C-alpha positions as semicolon CSV with decimal commas, in nm:
position;residue;x (nm);y (nm);z (nm)
1;M;-1,478;-0,074;-1,275
2;A;-1,097;-0,099;-1,277
3;N;-0,985;0,081;-1,594
4;I;-0,665;-0,067;-1,739
5;A;-0,459;0,104;-2,009
6;P;-0,137;0,035;-2,202
7;F;0,142;0,295;-2,201
8;K;0,461;0,386;-2,385
9;V;0,707;0,197;-2,168
10;V;1,033;0,366;-2,068
11;H;1,333;0,142;-1,992
12;Y;1,713;0,135;-2,009
13;N;1,855;0,119;-2,362
14;G;1,988;-0,201;-2,516
15;A;2,347;-0,101;-2,452
16;C;2,276;-0,128;-2,077
17;A;2,149;-0,487;-2,104
18;K;2,466;-0,640;-1,959
19;E;2,472;-0,383;-1,679
20;L;2,114;-0,423;-1,554
21;D;2,225;-0,621;-1,248
22;R;2,405;-0,305;-1,134
23;L;2,131;-0,061;-1,234
24;I;1,820;-0,187;-1,052
25;T;1,718;-0,155;-0,687
26;P;1,436;-0,283;-0,464
27;P;1,146;-0,042;-0,395
28;Y;1,250;0,270;-0,205
29;D;1,083;0,170;0,122
30;V;1,295;-0,141;0,180
31;I;1,631;0,025;0,104
32;S;1,849;0,091;0,411
33;P;2,097;0,384;0,423
34;R;2,382;0,134;0,380
35;Q;2,215;-0,018;0,074
36;Q;2,147;0,327;-0,068
37;E;2,518;0,404;-0,055
38;A;2,603;0,068;-0,213
39;F;2,364;0,131;-0,503
40;Y;2,521;0,473;-0,562
41;E;2,862;0,307;-0,583
42;A;2,742;0,016;-0,799
43;H;2,703;0,225;-1,117
44;E;2,676;0,589;-1,218
45;L;2,346;0,510;-1,394
46;N;2,187;0,318;-1,106
47;I;1,816;0,398;-1,066
48;I;1,877;0,486;-0,699
49;R;1,945;0,841;-0,816
50;L;1,579;0,867;-0,913
51;V;1,391;0,654;-0,660
52;L;1,586;0,744;-0,344
53;G;1,838;1,019;-0,400
54;K;2,077;1,135;-0,131
55;Q;2,000;1,423;0,099
56;Y;2,262;1,686;0,193
57;P;2,279;1,949;0,471
58;A;2,299;2,225;0,208
59;D;1,977;2,118;0,029
60;T;1,735;2,399;-0,058
61;D;1,389;2,427;-0,211
62;E;1,557;2,468;-0,549
63;D;1,824;2,197;-0,509
64;N;1,723;1,880;-0,324
65;R;1,684;1,505;-0,374
66;Y;1,361;1,558;-0,573
67;T;1,487;1,830;-0,809
68;R;1,808;1,634;-0,866
69;A;1,604;1,324;-0,950
70;A;1,403;1,523;-1,206
71;S;1,719;1,670;-1,359
72;T;1,883;1,327;-1,380
73;L;1,572;1,175;-1,540
74;R;1,564;1,445;-1,809
75;A;1,937;1,404;-1,875
76;W;1,909;1,025;-1,911
77;L;1,616;1,062;-2,152
78;D;1,802;1,326;-2,357
79;R;2,116;1,110;-2,374
80;G;1,924;0,796;-2,463
81;V;2,020;0,612;-2,144
82;L;1,646;0,567;-2,098
83;V;1,433;0,511;-2,409
84;R;1,060;0,531;-2,468
85;R;0,874;0,275;-2,681
86;D;0,694;0,407;-2,989
87;K;0,375;0,206;-2,930
88;P;0,168;0,171;-2,611
89;G;0,195;-0,172;-2,453
90;L;0,174;-0,384;-2,143
91;V;0,471;-0,550;-1,972
92;I;0,493;-0,910;-1,856
93;Y;0,705;-0,910;-1,542
94;Q;0,837;-1,235;-1,398
95;M;1,048;-1,305;-1,089
96;E;1,226;-1,634;-1,023
97;F;1,329;-1,667;-0,660
98;D;1,418;-1,888;-0,365
99;R;1,140;-1,926;-0,111
100;P;1,254;-1,864;0,248
101;D;1,125;-2,209;0,344
102;G;1,306;-2,377;0,056
103;G;1,249;-2,443;-0,314
104;R;1,263;-2,230;-0,627
105;R;0,949;-2,052;-0,749
106;T;0,837;-1,803;-1,012
107;I;0,570;-1,532;-0,997
108;D;0,454;-1,330;-1,297
109;G;0,196;-1,072;-1,390
110;I;0,119;-0,769;-1,605
111;V;0,243;-0,411;-1,564
112;A;-0,021;-0,165;-1,684
113;L;-0,167;0,175;-1,607
114;V;-0,471;0,175;-1,378
115;E;-0,707;0,469;-1,342
116;V;-0,668;0,637;-1,003
117;D;-0,977;0,702;-0,795
118;D;-1,097;0,699;-0,438
119;Y;-1,061;0,358;-0,277
120;G;-1,354;0,141;-0,372
121;K;-1,499;0,382;-0,628
122;G;-1,277;0,250;-0,904
123;K;-1,255;-0,101;-0,759
124;V;-0,905;-0,047;-0,622
125;L;-0,910;-0,166;-0,261
126;P;-0,654;-0,119;0,021
127;H;-0,588;-0,354;0,308
128;E;-0,331;-0,168;0,522
129;K;-0,298;0,162;0,705
130;T;-0,029;0,404;0,586
131;Y;0,214;0,658;0,733
132;K;0,216;1,032;0,658
133;G;0,593;1,069;0,615
134;P;0,646;0,834;0,317
135;K;0,340;0,974;0,139
136;Q;0,477;1,329;0,153
137;E;0,816;1,212;0,027
138;Q;0,661;1,025;-0,265
139;L;0,436;1,320;-0,350
140;N;0,740;1,551;-0,366
141;L;0,911;1,305;-0,600
142;L;0,604;1,269;-0,823
143;R;0,564;1,646;-0,843
144;A;0,925;1,686;-0,952
145;C;0,958;1,395;-1,195
146;H;0,604;1,351;-1,334
147;S;0,684;0,983;-1,354
148;H;0,600;0,647;-1,199
149;L;0,937;0,491;-1,117
150;T;0,826;0,163;-0,955
151;P;0,499;-0,025;-1,017
152;I;0,253;-0,066;-0,731
153;H;0,179;-0,436;-0,671
154;A;-0,191;-0,528;-0,683
155;L;-0,383;-0,857;-0,692
156;F;-0,687;-0,977;-0,884
157;T;-0,884;-1,301;-0,880
158;D;-0,843;-1,519;-1,190
159;R;-0,927;-1,876;-1,097
160;E;-0,981;-1,964;-1,464
161;H;-0,631;-1,827;-1,550
162;R;-0,778;-1,621;-1,833
163;V;-0,524;-1,338;-1,810
164;I;-0,228;-1,574;-1,773
165;N;-0,343;-1,776;-2,073
166;V;-0,332;-1,460;-2,285
167;Y;0,010;-1,335;-2,185
168;R;0,199;-1,665;-2,138
169;V;0,214;-1,703;-2,519
170;F;0,447;-1,402;-2,535
171;M;0,679;-1,554;-2,273
172;Q;0,789;-1,823;-2,517
173;R;1,031;-1,578;-2,675
174;P;1,348;-1,449;-2,501
175;P;1,281;-1,169;-2,250
176;Q;1,359;-0,812;-2,348
177;Q;1,528;-0,749;-2,013
178;Q;1,681;-0,974;-1,748
179;A;1,856;-0,878;-1,426
180;V;1,976;-1,078;-1,126
181;E;1,983;-0,952;-0,766
182;D;2,252;-1,049;-0,515
183;D;2,015;-1,297;-0,350
184;G;1,969;-1,482;-0,681
185;T;1,626;-1,342;-0,768
186;I;1,595;-1,312;-1,147
187;H;1,378;-1,036;-1,296
188;R;1,257;-1,074;-1,656
189;T;1,032;-0,856;-1,873
190;W;0,852;-0,897;-2,204
191;I;0,661;-0,614;-2,373
192;I;0,321;-0,684;-2,532
193;E;0,223;-0,442;-2,808
194;D;-0,030;-0,675;-2,971
195;E;-0,355;-0,477;-2,966
196;A;-0,583;-0,782;-2,956
197;A;-0,401;-0,929;-2,655
198;I;-0,402;-0,593;-2,476
199;Q;-0,776;-0,559;-2,533
200;Q;-0,844;-0,911;-2,403
201;I;-0,651;-0,848;-2,084
202;S;-0,801;-0,502;-2,030
203;E;-1,158;-0,622;-2,082
204;Y;-1,123;-0,912;-1,842
205;L;-0,966;-0,699;-1,568
206;R;-1,229;-0,426;-1,613
207;D;-1,480;-0,625;-1,409
208;K;-1,230;-0,719;-1,137
209;S;-1,149;-0,562;-0,804
210;L;-0,780;-0,489;-0,752
211;F;-0,641;-0,547;-0,403
212;I;-0,329;-0,343;-0,328
213;A;-0,057;-0,579;-0,209
214;D;0,241;-0,346;-0,192
215;G;0,240;0,028;-0,252
216;H;-0,044;0,179;-0,050
217;H;0,162;0,495;0,005
218;R;0,225;0,536;-0,367
219;Y;-0,142;0,485;-0,456
220;E;-0,257;0,748;-0,208
221;T;0,019;0,975;-0,340
222;A;-0,106;0,922;-0,697
223;L;-0,458;1,014;-0,586
224;A;-0,335;1,333;-0,419
225;F;-0,133;1,424;-0,729
226;K;-0,433;1,364;-0,957
227;R;-0,635;1,612;-0,752
228;E;-0,354;1,866;-0,765
229;M;-0,325;1,838;-1,144
230;A;-0,698;1,859;-1,220
231;G;-0,747;2,088;-1,517
232;S;-0,377;2,099;-1,611
233;D;-0,209;1,979;-1,932
234;T;-0,090;1,663;-1,755
235;N;-0,429;1,578;-1,609
236;G;-0,467;1,274;-1,837
237;D;-0,133;1,126;-1,734
238;A;-0,191;1,208;-1,368
239;G;-0,520;1,020;-1,377
240;Y;-0,341;0,685;-1,395
241;V;-0,077;0,502;-1,194
242;M;0,153;0,216;-1,296
243;M;0,070;-0,121;-1,138
244;Y;0,205;-0,475;-1,142
245;L;-0,103;-0,700;-1,145
246;T;-0,078;-1,064;-1,035
247;S;-0,340;-1,332;-0,980
248;T;-0,429;-1,445;-0,629
249;S;-0,433;-1,798;-0,774
250;H;-0,073;-1,787;-0,894
251;P;0,123;-2,068;-0,720
252;G;0,424;-1,843;-0,679
253;L;0,240;-1,577;-0,476
254;T;0,430;-1,556;-0,145
255;I;0,344;-1,356;0,167
256;L;0,594;-1,325;0,451
257;P;0,512;-1,180;0,792
258;A;0,649;-0,839;0,887
259;H;0,790;-0,900;1,234
260;R;0,766;-0,612;1,483
261;M;1,069;-0,463;1,661
262;V;1,001;-0,213;1,942
263;G;1,257;0,047;2,042
264;G;1,285;0,406;2,156
265;D;1,211;0,348;2,527
266;A;1,489;0,251;2,767
267;D;1,236;0,218;3,051
268;L;1,023;-0,044;2,879
269;N;0,910;-0,279;3,155
270;F;0,939;-0,639;3,034
271;K;0,817;-0,790;3,362
272;R;0,503;-0,577;3,352
273;L;0,441;-0,685;2,990
274;L;0,441;-1,053;3,092
275;E;0,215;-0,981;3,388
276;R;-0,038;-0,805;3,166
277;L;-0,037;-1,084;2,909
278;A;-0,040;-1,379;3,151
279;P;-0,421;-1,386;3,192
280;Y;-0,466;-1,424;2,817
281;F;-0,163;-1,617;2,689
282;Q;0,019;-1,937;2,771
283;I;0,377;-1,813;2,804
284;D;0,664;-2,061;2,767
285;R;1,034;-1,980;2,777
286;H;1,287;-2,165;2,559
287;Q;1,662;-2,148;2,513
288;F;1,819;-2,138;2,168
289;K;2,023;-2,448;2,093
290;E;2,253;-2,258;1,855
291;A;2,392;-1,905;1,872
292;D;2,403;-1,845;1,495
293;P;2,115;-1,606;1,407
294;K;2,004;-1,804;1,102
295;A;2,000;-2,134;1,292
296;A;1,823;-1,967;1,584
297;A;1,568;-1,819;1,345
298;R;1,493;-2,164;1,201
299;E;1,448;-2,301;1,552
300;L;1,204;-2,028;1,653
301;L;1,005;-2,060;1,330
302;S;0,989;-2,436;1,376
303;H;0,820;-2,388;1,713
304;M;0,576;-2,137;1,568
305;S;0,485;-2,347;1,264
306;D;0,329;-2,605;1,496
307;W;0,067;-2,343;1,583
308;S;0,034;-2,166;1,247
309;E;-0,334;-2,260;1,203
310;R;-0,438;-2,107;1,534
311;A;-0,475;-1,734;1,589
312;G;-0,281;-1,541;1,848
313;N;0,058;-1,713;1,853
314;F;0,378;-1,510;1,868
315;G;0,747;-1,540;1,937
316;L;0,904;-1,287;2,173
317;V;1,272;-1,196;2,209
318;V;1,406;-0,933;2,449
319;H;1,738;-0,750;2,465
320;G;1,945;-0,866;2,760
321;E;1,734;-1,179;2,810
322;S;1,856;-1,514;2,678
323;G;1,636;-1,741;2,471
324;F;1,283;-1,664;2,354
325;W;0,924;-1,684;2,471
326;L;0,627;-1,840;2,293
327;L;0,298;-1,658;2,349
328;R;-0,009;-1,872;2,273
329;L;-0,355;-1,725;2,310
330;K;-0,565;-1,925;2,556
331;S;-0,904;-1,811;2,436
332;F;-1,012;-1,552;2,184
333;E;-1,329;-1,481;2,383
334;A;-1,115;-1,360;2,672
335;V;-0,947;-1,086;2,465
336;D;-1,240;-0,992;2,241
337;S;-1,333;-0,700;2,469
338;L;-0,978;-0,557;2,434
339;I;-1,015;-0,524;2,055
340;D;-1,154;-0,206;1,901
341;A;-1,526;-0,248;1,840
342;Q;-1,486;-0,109;1,487
343;V;-1,278;-0,408;1,375
344;P;-1,510;-0,639;1,174
345;Q;-1,582;-0,980;1,319
346;A;-1,410;-1,157;1,027
347;L;-1,080;-0,981;1,111
348;R;-1,082;-0,983;1,490
349;E;-0,902;-1,317;1,519
350;L;-0,614;-1,233;1,284
351;D;-0,264;-1,244;1,435
352;V;-0,190;-0,885;1,324
353;T;-0,510;-0,763;1,490
354;I;-0,447;-0,946;1,818
355;L;-0,086;-0,830;1,826
356;R;-0,176;-0,466;1,769
357;E;-0,481;-0,452;1,997
358;V;-0,393;-0,691;2,281
359;V;-0,014;-0,727;2,293
360;I;0,107;-0,383;2,180
361;G;-0,192;-0,180;2,294
362;H;-0,284;-0,351;2,622
363;G;0,042;-0,531;2,705
364;L;0,297;-0,262;2,620
365;G;0,058;0,029;2,663
366;L;0,169;0,186;2,334
367;D;-0,057;0,393;2,111
368;K;-0,145;0,114;1,871
369;D;-0,262;0,355;1,600
370;D;0,057;0,559;1,576
371;P;0,361;0,327;1,586
372;E;0,559;0,515;1,318
373;K;0,843;0,622;1,547
374;R;0,840;0,326;1,783
375;I;0,813;0,013;1,570
376;E;1,040;-0,120;1,297
377;Y;0,951;-0,406;1,063
378;S;1,145;-0,687;0,900
379;P;1,049;-1,010;0,720
380;S;1,374;-1,171;0,837
381;V;1,376;-1,343;1,178
382;A;1,757;-1,362;1,166
383;E;1,776;-0,984;1,126
384;V;1,529;-0,941;1,412
385;L;1,740;-1,158;1,643
386;E;2,057;-0,970;1,553
387;K;1,902;-0,627;1,619
388;V;1,761;-0,739;1,954
389;A;2,090;-0,898;2,058
390;C;2,295;-0,585;1,988
391;G;2,041;-0,352;2,149
392;D;1,929;-0,168;1,838
393;V;1,575;-0,245;1,959
394;N;1,435;-0,339;2,300
395;L;1,226;-0,638;2,202
396;A;1,059;-0,799;1,904
397;F;0,753;-1,005;1,818
398;V;0,773;-1,278;1,554
399;L;0,453;-1,359;1,364
400;N;0,313;-1,621;1,131
401;P;0,221;-1,480;0,785
402;T;-0,114;-1,327;0,694
403;R;-0,287;-1,534;0,423
404;V;-0,398;-1,389;0,090
405;E;-0,766;-1,468;0,154
406;Q;-0,742;-1,260;0,474
407;V;-0,606;-0,969;0,270
408;E;-0,901;-1,001;0,030
409;T;-1,149;-1,010;0,318
410;A;-1,006;-0,694;0,474
411;A;-1,014;-0,509;0,141
412;E;-1,367;-0,618;0,055
413;L;-1,492;-0,513;0,398
414;G;-1,333;-0,172;0,354
415;H;-1,126;-0,221;0,670
416;K;-0,755;-0,146;0,684
417;L;-0,536;-0,392;0,868
418;P;-0,253;-0,267;1,095
419;H;0,055;-0,117;0,934
420;K;0,277;-0,371;0,757
421;S;0,040;-0,664;0,799
422;T;0,193;-0,831;0,495
423;Y;0,527;-0,855;0,317
424;F;0,477;-0,977;-0,036
425;Y;0,790;-1,153;-0,158
426;P;0,995;-1,095;-0,364
427;K;0,971;-0,724;-0,439
428;I;0,943;-0,597;-0,795
429;A;1,255;-0,402;-0,889
430;S;1,285;-0,033;-0,964
431;G;1,454;0,037;-1,296
432;L;1,310;-0,213;-1,544
433;V;0,975;-0,046;-1,617
434;L;0,907;0,329;-1,593
435;N;0,612;0,546;-1,693
436;V;0,723;0,902;-1,776
437;F;0,440;1,144;-1,850
């Protein structure tokens, strides 16, 4: 069962309410070095100093980004910059945002503690592979701070809207916190300390499987930390991790594709790539009608949307080559033998599977299971086009999004999809809800 628990929420004090726009950040793994610097300059109390502190050449084992984060956290708690609630509670977290394809939406859910256990044993299920580097960084931070600084995003099925019906009553009052990002996304929180409501939500979720949407690295880090702390005074706290739980039936749930950008090899042979893919894909070349990256991105996505219901369709852009190529799989049967036999039948025809196994593995000849140093990811086609044009990367593949039911299937089958198969949008902010042991 998935064990859900309330906690004594830590958040910025009331005096910071008007400054929250300048205090929050996205999750650490989507913050670029330029953004990191901007968050440092935005405010002296910006949460960046905890979630992604700066590194310096003179750093030592005793003085580094992790020890400085722990020292800053203690100082902010001592000074009352961060305050801890007296009663355990759950947090309603809502985001109001612009969808990339147009229109304004909201997504909301509950922030709670979830008992950490091996995948599947406690009904917490993954759907993506992870990298070693980020897990070690997050483990160092957790060891130093003994805190969860950003909730992991997980999904649960609730077709009857039972959980939403319990917590939406509390959303009728003004939110306790509200912050607005530069892109117009509004983050709001309400704290539930009503014991009856907390019990209702906890009991309903106890029988549910939780599918990790965003935060696989942090969950595996929490599991490693729990094992390290077994038998210690903090074992109880280390046995749980903070999660943002949303329903798969919520109309605001949005998944963007994580487009792949390949770099690090000046000798990459584009002609050979096309020759290797030609037996399996219909390959058509197009010229962009407009040079502006955003307009060009819309044009490319328009072409791809016509084939969004069929598997194995990708956009391809190459540095030094004008226009773009559309790759459309001729027949799945023809490439089935190129896909790892361990991939379950239900997942063999997914775009992310075909791209990894056939295009990247067979076409480019890259080690499809270890792309950490070769492949970058972005949900923005405009950003992809700009990076290819200026030569930051050699080429890029544009994908259609993975659907939520495909994520559920992968998790239930116990099979991990390729790295960055999904990009859940928008991202919950760091800085509004903390769990400090």
